[in-house]
Structures are given as structure tokens and as C-alpha cells.
C-alpha positions in Angstrom: 113.1 83.4 104.2 109.7 84.7 103.1 107.4 83.5 105.9 103.9 84.8 106.4 101.4 83.9 109.1 99.0 81.4 107.8 96.4 81.2 110.6 93.6 82.9 108.7 90.3 81.2 108.0 89.8 81.5 104.3 86.7 80.3 102.5 86.9 76.6 101.9 86.3 77.2 98.3 89.1 79.7 98.1 91.3 80.0 95.0 94.2 78.1 96.6 92.0 75.2 97.7 90.3 74.8 94.3 93.6 75.0 92.4 95.4 72.5 94.7 92.7 70.0 94.0 93.7 70.2 90.4 97.5 70.0 90.6 97.7 68.1 94.0 101.1 69.6 94.9 102.6 73.0 95.7 105.7 74.3 94.0 108.0 73.7 97.0 106.9 70.1 97.5 107.2 69.5 93.8 110.9 70.8 93.8 111.8 68.8 96.8 110.0 65.7 95.3 108.0 65.2 98.5 104.4 64.2 99.0 102.2 67.3 99.3 99.2 66.9 101.7 96.5 69.6 102.0 93.9 68.3 104.5 92.8 71.5 106.4 90.7 73.9 104.3 91.1 76.5 107.1 94.8 76.9 106.1 96.0 78.6 103.0 99.0 76.3 102.7 99.8 72.6 102.6 100.6 70.8 105.8 104.4 70.8 105.2 104.6 74.5 104.3 102.2 75.5 107.1 104.3 73.7 109.8 107.4 75.5 108.5 105.7 78.9 108.4 106.2 79.3 104.7 103.8 81.0 102.3 102.6 78.2 100.1 102.3 78.8 96.4 101.3 76.6 93.5 103.3 78.6 91.0 106.5 79.8 92.7 108.7 78.2 95.4 109.7 81.0 97.8 112.6 78.9 99.1 114.1 78.1 95.7 116.6 81.1 95.9 118.2 79.7 99.1 118.6 76.1 97.7 122.1 74.8 97.1 123.1 74.6 93.5 124.2 71.3 92.1 127.7 71.0 90.8 127.9 70.4 87.1 130.8 68.4 85.8 132.6 70.1 82.9 132.0 68.5 79.6 135.0 66.5 78.3 136.2 67.7 75.0 136.3 64.8 72.5 139.9 63.8 71.5 141.0 65.2 68.2 141.6 61.7 66.8 138.0 60.6 67.5 136.7 63.9 65.9 138.6 63.1 62.8 137.5 59.5 62.7 133.8 60.6 63.0 134.3 63.1 60.2 135.8 60.3 58.0 132.8 58.1 58.9 130.3 60.8 57.8 132.2 61.4 54.5 132.1 57.6 53.8 128.3 57.5 54.3 127.9 60.6 52.0 130.3 59.6 49.2 129.8 55.8 49.1 133.2 54.8 47.7 133.4 52.3 44.8 134.8 48.7 45.0 138.4 49.7 44.5 138.3 52.6 46.9 136.5 50.4 49.4 139.2 47.7 49.2 142.0 50.3 49.7 140.0 51.9 52.5 139.5 48.6 54.2 143.3 47.9 54.2 143.9 51.3 55.8 141.2 50.7 58.4 142.6 47.3 59.2 146.1 48.8 59.6 144.7 51.5 62.0 142.8 48.9 64.0 145.9 46.8 64.3 147.9 49.8 65.6 145.2 50.8 68.0 144.8 47.3 69.4 148.6 47.0 69.8 148.6 50.1 72.0 145.4 49.7 74.0 145.4 45.9 74.4 146.3 44.8 77.9 147.2 41.5 79.4 143.8 41.0 80.9 140.4 40.4 79.3 138.8 43.5 77.8 135.3 44.7 78.8 134.3 46.8 75.8 130.6 46.8 75.1 130.5 48.9 71.9 131.4 46.1 69.6 130.3 42.4 69.5 132.6 40.5 71.8 133.7 36.9 71.7 133.3 35.8 75.2 134.8 32.6 76.6 132.2 30.0 76.9 134.5 27.1 77.9 135.3 26.8 81.6 138.8 25.7 80.6 139.5 29.1 79.2 137.3 31.2 81.5 140.2 32.6 83.5 142.9 32.8 80.8 141.2 33.7 77.5 140.9 37.2 76.0 137.8 38.7 74.6 138.4 39.4 71.0 136.0 41.4 68.8 134.7 39.4 65.9 135.4 42.3 63.6 139.2 42.2 64.4 141.9 40.4 62.5 142.3 37.1 64.5 146.0 36.7 63.8 146.8 40.3 64.8 144.7 39.9 67.9 146.5 36.7 68.9 149.8 38.6 68.5 148.6 41.7 70.3 147.4 39.6 73.3 150.8 37.8 73.5 149.2 34.5 72.7 151.6 33.8 69.9 154.3 35.8 68.2 154.5 36.8 64.6 157.8 34.8 64.2 156.1 31.6 65.5 153.1 32.2 63.2 155.5 32.5 60.3 157.5 29.5 61.2 154.5 27.2 61.7 152.8 28.4 58.5 156.0 27.7 56.5 156.1 24.2 58.1 152.5 23.6 57.1 153.1 24.5 53.5 156.3 22.4 53.2 155.7 19.4 55.4 151.9 19.0 55.7 150.0 20.4 52.7 151.7 18.1 50.1 150.0 15.0 51.8 146.6 16.5 51.0 146.5 17.9 47.4 142.8 18.5 47.8 143.7 21.8 49.5 145.6 24.1 47.3 146.9 27.6 47.9 147.4 30.3 45.2 150.7 32.2 45.0 149.3 35.0 47.1 147.9 32.6 49.7 151.4 31.0 50.0 152.7 34.4 51.1 152.7 34.8 54.9 152.2 38.6 54.9 149.3 38.3 52.5 147.6 35.7 54.7 148.3 37.8 57.8 146.5 40.9 56.4 143.8 39.3 54.1 143.0 35.8 55.3 143.9 35.6 59.0 141.3 32.9 59.6 142.9 30.5 57.1 146.3 31.4 58.4 145.4 30.5 62.0 143.7 27.3 60.8 146.9 26.2 59.1 148.9 27.0 62.2 146.5 25.0 64.3 147.1 22.0 62.1 150.8 22.1 63.1 149.8 21.6 66.7 148.1 18.3 66.1 151.5 16.7 66.8 154.4 18.3 68.7 156.6 19.6 65.9 158.3 22.3 67.9 161.7 20.7 67.7 161.4 20.1 63.9 160.5 23.8 63.5 163.3 24.8 65.8 161.0 26.6 68.1 161.1 26.9 71.9 158.6 24.9 74.0 157.6 21.3 74.8 154.6 19.1 74.4 152.7 20.8 77.2 153.1 24.3 75.6 152.1 22.8 72.2 148.9 21.4 73.6 148.1 24.7 75.3 148.5 26.5 72.0 146.4 23.9 70.3 143.5 24.3 72.8 143.7 28.1 72.6 143.8 28.3 68.8 140.9 25.8 68.5 138.9 27.9 71.0 139.1 31.1 69.0 138.7 29.4 65.6 135.4 27.8 66.7 134.2 31.2 67.9 135.2 33.0 64.8 133.7 30.4 62.5 130.4 30.5 64.4 130.3 34.3 64.0 131.2 34.3 60.4 128.9 31.5 59.3 126.0 31.6 61.6 125.7 35.3 62.8 127.0 37.3 59.9 126.2 34.7 57.2 127.4 36.9 54.4 130.5 37.9 52.4 131.7 34.3 52.3 135.1 33.7 50.7 137.2 30.9 49.3 139.5 31.2 52.2 136.7 30.5 54.6 135.8 27.2 52.7 139.5 26.3 52.7 139.8 27.0 56.4 136.9 24.6 57.1 138.5 21.9 55.0 141.9 22.3 56.7 140.2 22.0 60.2 138.3 18.9 59.2 141.2 17.1 57.6 143.8 17.9 60.3 141.7 17.4 63.4 141.7 16.0 66.9 140.0 12.6 67.3 136.8 13.7 69.1 135.7 12.4 72.5 132.2 11.8 74.0 130.4 11.8 70.6 131.7 15.2 69.6 130.9 15.9 65.9 132.9 19.2 65.4 135.2 17.8 62.8 132.4 16.4 60.6 130.3 19.6 61.0 133.3 21.7 59.7 133.4 19.5 56.6 129.7 20.0 56.1 130.1 23.7 56.7 132.6 23.9 53.9 130.0 22.2 51.7 127.2 24.6 52.8 129.4 27.7 52.3 130.4 26.6 48.8 126.7 26.2 47.9 126.0 29.7 49.2 128.9 31.1 47.1 127.6 29.3 44.0 131.1 27.9 43.3 129.7 25.2 41.0 127.7 27.6 38.8 129.5 27.1 35.4 127.4 29.9 33.8 129.4 32.4 36.0 132.8 31.3 34.7 134.5 32.6 31.6 136.7 30.9 29.1 139.8 32.7 30.3 142.2 30.9 32.6 142.0 33.3 35.5 143.9 32.3 38.6 140.9 33.3 40.8 138.5 31.3 38.7 140.7 28.2 38.8 141.0 28.6 42.6 137.2 28.5 42.8 137.0 25.4 40.7 139.7 23.7 42.8 137.8 24.5 46.0 134.6 23.3 44.4 136.1 19.9 43.4 137.9 19.6 46.8 134.6 19.9 48.6 133.1 17.3 46.4 135.9 14.9 46.9 135.9 15.2 50.7 132.1 15.0 51.1 131.5 12.3 48.5 134.2 10.1 50.0 132.4 10.4 53.3 129.3 9.2 51.3 131.1 6.2 50.1 131.2 4.8 53.6 128.0 6.4 54.9 125.4 6.4 52.0 122.9 8.5 54.0 125.4 11.3 54.1 125.9 11.4 50.3 125.6 15.1 49.9 127.0 16.3 46.6 126.4 14.3 43.4 128.4 14.6 40.2 126.9 17.2 37.8 127.8 19.1 34.7 129.3 21.8 36.9 131.7 19.2 38.3 132.4 18.0 34.8 133.2 21.6 33.7 135.6 22.1 36.7 137.3 18.8 35.9 137.8 19.6 32.3 139.3 23.0 33.1 141.7 21.7 35.7 142.6 18.6 33.7 144.4 20.9 31.2 146.9 21.6 34.0 147.6 18.0 35.0 151.0 17.9 33.3 152.3 21.1 35.0 150.5 20.9 38.4 150.7 17.8 40.7 147.9 19.3 42.8 145.5 19.5 39.8 146.5 16.1 38.6 145.7 14.5 42.0 142.5 16.5 42.4 141.3 15.3 39.0 142.2 11.7 39.8 140.4 11.7 43.1 137.3 13.3 41.8 136.9 10.8 39.0 137.7 7.9 41.4 135.0 9.0 43.8 132.5 9.5 41.0 133.2 6.0 39.6 133.0 4.5 43.1 129.5 6.0 43.7 128.4 4.7 40.3 129.6 1.2 41.1 127.9 1.0 44.5 124.7 2.4 43.0 124.6 -0.2 40.3 125.5 -3.0 42.7 122.9 -2.0 45.3 120.9 -5.2 45.9 117.8 -3.2 46.6 117.9 -1.6 43.1 118.0 -4.8 40.9 118.6 -8.5 41.3 121.8 -9.4 39.5 123.3 -12.9 39.3 126.6 -13.5 40.9 128.5 -14.0 37.7 127.1 -10.8 36.1 127.9 -8.9 39.3 131.5 -9.9 39.1 131.6 -8.8 35.5 130.3 -5.4 36.6 132.9 -5.2 39.4 135.7 -6.1 37.1 134.6 -3.4 34.6 134.7 -0.8 37.3 138.0 -1.9 38.7 139.4 -1.6 35.2 137.9 1.9 35.0 139.5 2.9 38.3 142.9 1.7 37.0 142.4 3.6 33.7 141.7 6.8 35.7 145.0 6.4 37.5 146.9 5.7 34.3 145.5 8.9 32.8 147.3 10.8 35.6 150.6 8.8 35.2 149.9 6.6 38.3 150.7 2.9 37.6 149.0 -0.1 39.1 150.5 -3.6 39.2 148.8 -7.0 38.8 147.8 -7.1 42.5 145.8 -3.9 42.3 148.7 -2.1 44.1 149.7 1.4 43.2 153.4 1.8 42.3 154.6 4.8 44.2 157.1 7.3 42.8 158.0 8.8 46.2 155.5 11.7 45.6 153.8 12.6 48.9 150.7 13.7 47.0 150.0 10.1 45.7 149.4 8.7 49.2 146.0 10.3 49.3 145.1 9.0 45.8 146.2 5.5 47.0 144.0 5.6 50.1 140.9 6.7 48.1 141.5 4.1 45.5 141.9 1.3 48.1 138.8 2.6 50.0 136.7 2.3 46.9 137.9 -1.2 46.2 137.3 -2.3 49.8 133.7 -0.9 49.6 132.9 -2.7 46.4 134.3 -6.1 47.3 133.0 -6.0 50.9 129.5 -5.1 49.8 129.4 -8.0 47.4 130.6 -10.4 50.1 128.2 -9.3 52.8 125.3 -9.1 50.4 125.7 -12.8 49.4 126.2 -13.9 53.0 122.6 -12.9 53.6 121.5 -15.4 50.9 121.1 -18.9 52.3 121.8 -21.5 51.1 124.7 -20.5 48.9 125.6 -22.8 46.0 129.1 -23.9 44.9 129.3 -21.5 42.0 128.5 -18.5 44.1 130.8 -19.7 46.8 133.7 -19.7 44.3 132.8 -16.1 43.3 132.6 -15.0 47.0 135.9 -16.8 47.7 137.6 -15.0 44.8 136.3 -11.6 46.1 137.6 -12.5 49.6 141.1 -13.1 48.1 140.9 -9.8 46.2 139.6 -7.9 49.2 142.3 -9.4 51.4 144.9 -8.2 48.9 143.5 -4.7 48.8 143.4 -4.4 52.6 147.0 -5.6 52.8 148.0 -3.1 50.1 146.4 -0.3 52.2 148.2 -1.4 55.3 151.5 -1.5 53.6 150.9 1.9 52.2 150.1 3.3 55.7 153.3 1.7 57.1 155.3 3.2 54.4 153.7 6.6 54.9 154.2 6.5 58.7 157.9 5.7 58.3 158.4 9.0 56.6 156.2 11.4 58.5 153.4 11.9 61.0 152.0 15.1 59.6 149.6 13.7 57.1 145.8 14.4 57.6 144.1 12.8 60.6 141.8 10.6 58.5 144.7 8.6 57.3 144.8 7.0 60.7 141.3 5.5 60.2 141.9 3.5 57.1 144.3 0.9 58.5 141.9 0.1 61.3 139.1 -0.3 58.8 141.3 -2.7 56.9 142.3 -4.7 60.0 138.6 -5.2 61.0 137.8 -6.4 57.5 140.7 -8.9 57.4 139.6 -10.4 60.7 136.0 -10.7 59.5 137.2 -12.4 56.3 139.2 -14.9 58.3 136.1 -15.7 60.4 134.0 -16.2 57.3 136.5 -18.7 55.9 136.6 -20.6 59.2 132.9 -20.6 59.6 132.3 -23.2 56.8 129.7 -20.9 55.2 131.2 -21.3 51.8 130.9 -24.7 50.1 134.4 -25.0 48.9 137.2 -27.6 49.0 138.9 -27.8 52.4 142.3 -27.0 50.9 141.1 -23.6 49.8 139.6 -22.5 53.2 142.5 -23.8 55.3 145.0 -21.7 53.3 144.1 -18.7 55.5 147.0 -17.7 57.7 146.3 -15.6 60.8 150.0 -14.7 61.2 149.8 -12.2 58.4 147.0 -10.2 60.0 148.8 -10.4 63.3 151.9 -9.0 61.8 150.0 -6.0 60.6 148.4 -5.5 64.0 151.9 -5.5 65.5 153.2 -3.0 63.0 150.3 -0.6 63.6 150.8 -1.0 67.3 154.5 0.0 67.0 153.5 3.0 64.9 151.0 4.2 67.5 153.5 3.8 70.3 156.2 5.7 68.5 153.9 8.5 67.5 152.8 8.8 71.1 156.2 8.8 72.6 158.1 10.8 70.0 155.5 13.3 68.8 153.0 13.4 71.7 150.3 12.4 69.3 146.9 12.4 71.1 145.5 10.8 67.9 147.7 7.8 68.4 146.7 7.6 72.1 143.0 7.4 71.2 143.6 5.0 68.3 145.7 2.7 70.6 142.7 2.1 72.8 140.8 0.9 69.7 143.8 -1.2 68.7 143.6 -3.0 72.1 140.1 -4.1 71.2 141.2 -5.2 67.7 143.8 -7.4 69.5 141.1 -9.1 71.6 139.1 -9.7 68.4 142.2 -11.2 66.8 142.5 -13.6 69.7 139.0 -14.9 69.0 139.8 -15.3 65.3 143.0 -17.2 66.0 141.5 -19.6 68.5 138.4 -20.4 66.5 138.9 -23.8 64.8 138.0 -24.1 61.1 134.7 -25.7 60.2 135.3 -26.6 56.6 134.4 -30.2 57.4 130.9 -29.0 58.5 128.2 -27.5 56.3 127.0 -24.0 56.7 123.8 -25.4 58.3 125.8 -26.3 61.4 124.2 -24.4 64.4 127.5 -23.1 65.7 128.5 -21.9 62.2 125.1 -20.2 61.7 125.5 -18.6 65.1 128.9 -17.2 64.2 127.7 -15.9 60.9 124.8 -14.1 62.7 127.4 -12.5 65.0 129.4 -11.3 62.0 126.4 -9.8 60.3 124.4 -8.5 63.3 127.4 -7.0 65.1 127.5 -4.3 62.4 126.6 -0.8 63.6 125.8 -1.9 67.2 126.1 0.7 69.9 127.0 -1.1 73.1 128.7 1.7 75.0 128.6 0.4 78.5 129.8 -3.2 77.8 133.0 -4.2 79.7 135.7 -6.1 77.9 135.7 -9.9 78.5 137.9 -11.4 81.2 141.4 -12.8 80.3 140.5 -16.3 81.4 137.9 -16.6 78.7 140.6 -17.2 76.2 142.9 -19.5 78.1 141.3 -22.7 77.1 141.2 -24.3 73.6 138.0 -23.7 71.8 136.3 -26.9 70.7 134.4 -27.2 67.5 131.1 -27.2 69.4 131.3 -24.1 71.5 129.8 -23.8 74.9 126.9 -21.4 75.1 128.6 -19.2 77.7 131.6 -18.7 75.5 129.4 -18.0 72.5 127.9 -15.2 74.5 131.5 -13.9 75.2 132.3 -13.9 71.5 129.1 -12.0 70.9 130.1 -9.4 73.5 133.5 -9.1 71.9 132.0 -8.5 68.5 129.5 -6.0 69.8 132.0 -4.1 71.9 134.6 -4.1 69.0 132.0 -2.7 66.6 130.9 -0.1 69.2 134.4 1.1 69.9 135.4 1.2 66.3 132.2 2.9 65.3 132.7 5.6 67.9 136.4 6.1 67.0 136.3 5.7 63.3 132.9 7.3 62.8 131.5 9.8 65.3 128.2 9.8 63.3 127.5 6.5 65.1 124.2 7.7 66.5 123.0 8.2 62.9 124.3 4.9 61.5 121.6 2.6 62.8 120.1 2.3 59.3 123.3 2.3 57.4 124.2 -0.6 55.1 127.9 -0.5 55.5 130.0 -1.3 58.6 133.0 0.4 60.2 132.8 3.6 58.3 135.5 6.2 58.4 134.4 9.8 59.1 136.1 11.5 56.2 137.8 10.8 53.0 
């Protein structure tokens, strides 16, 4: 070690002292990253170097030669595969391939990614940070879910992570096409989209959406697959988890490169859905997402279409009309959510697809439903009491004209209607949806006319006869819908979820109509009002109850479980209707009758969530014509609770319905 005595007495203004004041550290202290202190001008070294007997220098460290050298890790040579991939990446940026080359290149890249994922995927969640990851946000899946990159093929990732096998995917997709899709002709697949391999490679999000629909009920035995109701529900929860995350990434984060398959996937998930709990609005939001994405894609811009009958163009027109039918039928029951309105673009799409009605059942039903919904909105708009004051007789003429128009639309598509406004089925599964939409529109029209005139007091005899005639027709329509649902349920359970809502809607209306007739509100002959028979409504309640129980026990239908709890409330309401004595001998000015009418009207759209059901003993005694105040309060609680439960179950938009004009709305078509 180079050590030199440092006990001289240099000039305080020596060269070392003046330079140290500038740099504030010697070379040795700087190398060792230690604090350098020079506080004795009589020394020619800092305190640390002076105590160690080392010649201090501001330029060179005399001890650096003896310092231990740090070990340097050898550089890892990049794998040959990664070198080649980086070279390909550079060439892609330089050459900028055209659309055809880009499409072929994307297929090759997808194939490479699938192969790599199959080799490197493990049975535990991955921790890659180089690509955007889909992290589990639900505690239910926090321990068992896999992180899947949003850029990956969802179906391939589910297979690679052993969540589902390719064979199961194929079997469930085939089951969806054969046993589920025919019940909803609004959703149509092209010849390519009906091919499993095409879906697996090109539209995996739509493929997984269709597979999810098969898990709504436990169809494992029908598909000859292994598993039970528990494994089916586990698969249902897992698929829904990843579908929600993928949709959120595609629509909200990427927000570009939208496709028809994305719109169709949103429609499938909104039509075959799980009845939401705790005010969850996922299913309605997916329907609205389909509408928003179709707007972004400009599907309705007729100026972009050609006169040639291209399969791709027709597919876009079908999707455009399907979105209109789904969203506008929601607007029939919830006017404030009337999103799309009929335009020249819809007319163009209708005219193009109407040419295929004779050869395509899907196009025939789609054209029928779109025209039915369009006419339904026109009728409700004209009959809106806030728009113009129309006399009762003129109103009925308008209603009859629109009913005739609805029947004519059906006949154009070879669907017959008998004298009781009932559709004559030809055992085509596609026609059930047309029937439900047709009955829904008639129910809306007649019910609006009845409830509108109930607000007018007093009501004369002529108007009473018109209202009574509408009650008879509305009763017939509701019974037709209930019979249609019973017929449908005897053949299958794999129809869209919203089919379940319509019979409950019809039951509530029937009970309300019975109470109107018993209230004495209408000034009619006693023989007319007493013709009402509660046993007919009760028989429908019993049939729906049997269907719900069978679905729950045989198919593990969680939809039926939720709807059964609503049906229990309907039964209690039915008890009140059956035990309430008719008041035809009294006038509508009777205080008890007026109180009941106020309950019928004011109970609409009420949100009484915490109300407990009434006690059993409240119904044990016979109700007298003049009801006790305490029991009147019980009836009011029953009505409010019934409307609250039905509103929550049939329409998860209940928090937004406070200003709606129509009761007991269904959330979808």
C-alpha cells in the first residue's frame, strides 16, 4: 500500500485544501461512497485517509489496485426462437403488409400463440407482466381462476388451462345450435359461424357465449356429457367470469375493431341469462352494449350497402334488425328506454331480408317481429293520453285498426290468427317468439286503455262498456299467452330466459282485471260483472307452479328457483282477489271501492323492499263488504309488496321506473 507520512504543516491555502473545497471529496472516499471530511488544514489528507496513513488524492485512488473486483454475470444469449420472432417483428414494421397478407399473418400468429400457450401454460395462475392481464376481481374466483391475456384466444385459453375440453366445447356448441337457437330467430348464424372450427379460430368470444347459454340449465345428460348439476354451475360461473372480463376489455378498453360476432355475443348473453340478484343490471347492460356497438359499426347506414345480395351484407342487416327488435321491445314496456326508432335504414334492411322470407324461417320471423314492434310503438304513441284527448269510441276504432294491422303482418309471413286473437301454431319453434311479442303488444295496448280510463272519474255507462270490452279482450290475450307458455314448457326448457317473464306479467294483469270488475268501478249490469271466474286464473297459477317445480328438480334451473319465490307472492295476491266480495250493487263512489281502486293504481312501480309478507291469519276470516281499516292496510301491503317483488324480478331497472307509465314491465323482449 502506498502510504506516506502526512504530519507536515502545509500552508492552509495549499493546493490540496483549495481543491478539496471545490469537489468536497477525495478519490478514495468517492470510490468507497463514504463521507469525506477535511477539517484540519494542517494535514494534506482528509480525516479518513490521514488516520489510515494513506496519501490522499483528489484525482487518483492509491488503494484502487488492491480492491476486489466484482463478479460479472455472463450475458445470456437470446434463444434462437426469440431472435427470429424479433426479426419478423422488424420486417412487419418495415413492410406494412396489406389486408390479405395481414389476415393470413394473423391466422399464423394465432396458431403460434396457441401452440406456445399449450406448452408453457401451467395449472396455476400466471404472473406475466409483459402483456395486459385479466386478473380475477371476484373473491369467488380469487384462488381458482387463471390470469388470461386479453389478446389471447379465449376458447383456446380455456382449453389450455384445462377449464374445458375441446370435445365439450364442440358438444355444447352443437347443442346450442340444434336445441336452443331455433327458439330465438333474432340471432342468426352464417354458414361459417355454424362451423365449430371456424368459431374456435375466428370468433372465440361468440363461441364461449353460446357454450355459456347451455349452462343456464343442466343439460349434461341430454348432451351425453359427464358431470352433474354442481359441475355445470361451476362451469357456468367460470365462463361468465371470463366473458365479462373479455367484454369489458374489448368494448371499454380497446374500443375499436368491433365485429358482428361481438354484437351477436352480447345479444346471446342478454337473451339466455341468469335472473339477477340484488339489483344487478348486467343482463340489461349487455343488451344496451349490443346497441351501442352496432351504432359504432354503422350497421344501419344504408349508403354503405350495395345492391348485391352478399352474405356478409345480409348478416349485418340481420344483426341490425335483431338489435332493433330486442331494444325496442324493451321500450314497449319501459317507454323511457325506447332507444332505437324505426328509420329508413330499418326499412331498407327489412326490404332486403323480406325477399328471403319464403326460403328462410329466420328472416321471416325477423321481419315479422320488426314490423310488429314498429306497429306497437306507433299505436302506443297515438294512444298516449298526454299527446291528444281522444274519445273512448274513437280510441277503440284506433285500437281495432292496429290489431287488424298486427294480424295482417302475421299473415304476410304465413302465420294465422283465429277469431280469439290466438296464433295457430304449426309446431315451428321459431314461431313461439313471434307469438310472445304479438301478445305483449296487445297486452300493452289494451292495458294502457283500461288504466288510462280508470283515472277518469266519474265514468259513464258508454265508456264502461268500452272498458269492459277491453277487459274481456285483454283477458283473452293473457290466457292465450299463458297457454302458449305452457305448450312451450312441455316441449323444452332451453328457450331464452325472458320467456319466463311473460306469464308472470299475464298473471298479474289477470288478477288486476278481476279486482277491477269486483270493485264496482264500471257502471254495468250485475250479470256482466259477476261472470268473472277466479278458478280460471287459479288454474294457470297452478300450471305455472308445476312448471317451475319440474324445471327446478329436473333441470336444476336457478331461473325457476327465483321465479318460484315471485310466484309465491302471486298466490297471496290471488287469495286477496278470491276472498274479496263483488261490489256491483254499489256505485264506484263507495269509499271501500274507491280505496281499492287507489290501491290498484297507486301500487304500480312501488319499491317496498323491506316489507314482510302478511300473516296467514289475515286471510282466515271472510271479508265483509265493508272492510275493516286494519285489513285494508294489509291489502295495501300485499299490493305494494307484490309490485315490489315483481318489479325487481321482472324488471331489474326498478330504480329507474319511478316515472314510468306502465306497470310490471319485463326487462327484455
